[in-house]
C-alpha positions in Angstrom: -4.8 6.3 1.6 -7.2 8.3 3.7 -8.3 8.7 7.3 -11.8 9.3 8.5 -13.3 9.8 12.0 -13.2 6.7 14.2 -17.1 6.7 14.3 -17.6 7.3 10.6 -19.5 4.7 8.5 -17.5 3.0 5.7 -18.4 5.2 2.7 -20.2 3.7 -0.3 -17.5 5.1 -2.6 -15.1 2.6 -1.1 -17.2 -0.5 -1.5 -17.0 -0.4 -5.3 -13.2 -0.1 -5.5 -11.2 -3.1 -6.9 -8.4 -2.4 -4.4 -9.5 -1.6 -0.8 -8.3 -2.1 2.7 -10.4 -0.9 5.6 -9.1 -0.8 9.1 -10.8 0.6 12.2 -9.0 1.2 15.4 -9.8 3.0 18.6 -8.3 6.2 17.0 -9.4 6.2 13.4 -11.0 4.6 10.3 -8.2 4.1 7.8 -9.0 3.3 4.2 -6.7 2.4 1.3 -8.4 2.4 -2.1 -8.0 3.6 -5.6 -8.5 7.4 -6.1 -11.3 6.9 -8.6 -14.1 7.9 -6.3 -12.2 9.6 -3.5 -13.8 12.9 -2.6 -11.5 15.9 -2.7 -12.4 17.0 0.8 -11.2 13.7 2.4 -7.8 13.9 4.2 -5.7 11.6 2.1 -2.3 10.8 0.6 -2.8 10.9 -3.2 -0.8 9.9 -6.2 0.3 6.5 -4.9 1.3 3.3 -6.5 1.0 -0.2 -5.0 4.0 -2.5 -5.4 2.8 -6.1 -5.0 5.0 -8.7 -3.4 4.2 -11.9 -5.3 2.6 -14.4 -2.9 1.1 -16.4 -1.4 3.5 -16.9 1.5 3.0 -19.4 4.3 2.5 -17.7 7.7 5.6 -19.6 9.0 7.8 -17.8 6.5 9.7 -14.9 8.1 11.4 -11.9 6.6 9.5 -11.6 3.3 8.2 -8.1 3.9 11.4 -7.0 5.5 13.5 -8.1 2.5 11.2 -5.9 0.3 11.1 -2.9 2.6 14.8 -2.8 3.6 16.0 -1.7 0.1 13.2 1.0 0.0 14.3 2.2 3.5 17.9 2.4 2.4 16.8 4.4 -0.7 14.9 6.7 1.7 11.5 5.9 0.0 8.6 6.3 2.4 6.1 3.4 2.3 2.7 2.5 3.6 2.4 -1.3 4.0 -0.8 -3.3 3.5 -1.0 -7.0 4.2 -3.5 -9.6 3.1 -3.8 -13.2 3.9 -1.8 -14.2 0.8 0.6 -11.3 0.2 1.8 -7.8 1.0 1.8 -4.5 -0.8 4.1 -1.4 -0.3 2.4 1.8 -1.3 4.7 4.5 -2.4 4.3 7.9 -4.1 4.1 7.9 -7.9 7.2 10.2 -8.1 9.3 7.5 -6.3 8.4 4.5 -8.6 11.5 4.5 -10.8 13.8 5.0 -7.8 12.0 2.2 -5.9 12.2 -0.2 -8.8 15.9 0.4 -9.2 16.5 -0.2 -5.5 14.4 -3.4 -5.5 16.0 -4.8 -8.6 19.5 -4.1 -7.1 18.4 -6.0 -4.1 17.5 -9.0 -6.2 13.8 -8.6 -6.5 12.3 -9.5 -9.9 9.0 -9.0 -11.7 7.7 -6.3 -9.5 4.1 -5.6 -10.3 2.9 -2.0 -9.7 -0.4 -0.3 -10.2 -1.6 3.3 -9.5 -4.2 3.4 -6.8 
């Protein structure tokens, strides 16, 4: 997860990544991608893992992300959420993976896919 200047171009090193989310607002250019090609001088949160919520979910379904994030909040695990058309991801620090999986399993979640990004 990194932040670039609001007027920055989307870097070429992002475009070849298998996992990427690019969001531009009036305040920043925010990029979530794997660390493979992330330059050291870029302001970023590193050593993260993406926990995938198995989808797809219809837009009319409510509470899916909340049911996943609540156990993490109660376990005091910071997250960065990314949503796609079909599903959601909770990005957490690598050091919190086991604690997060324990909290999610205790809350009834099963088959939690995770991958370093």
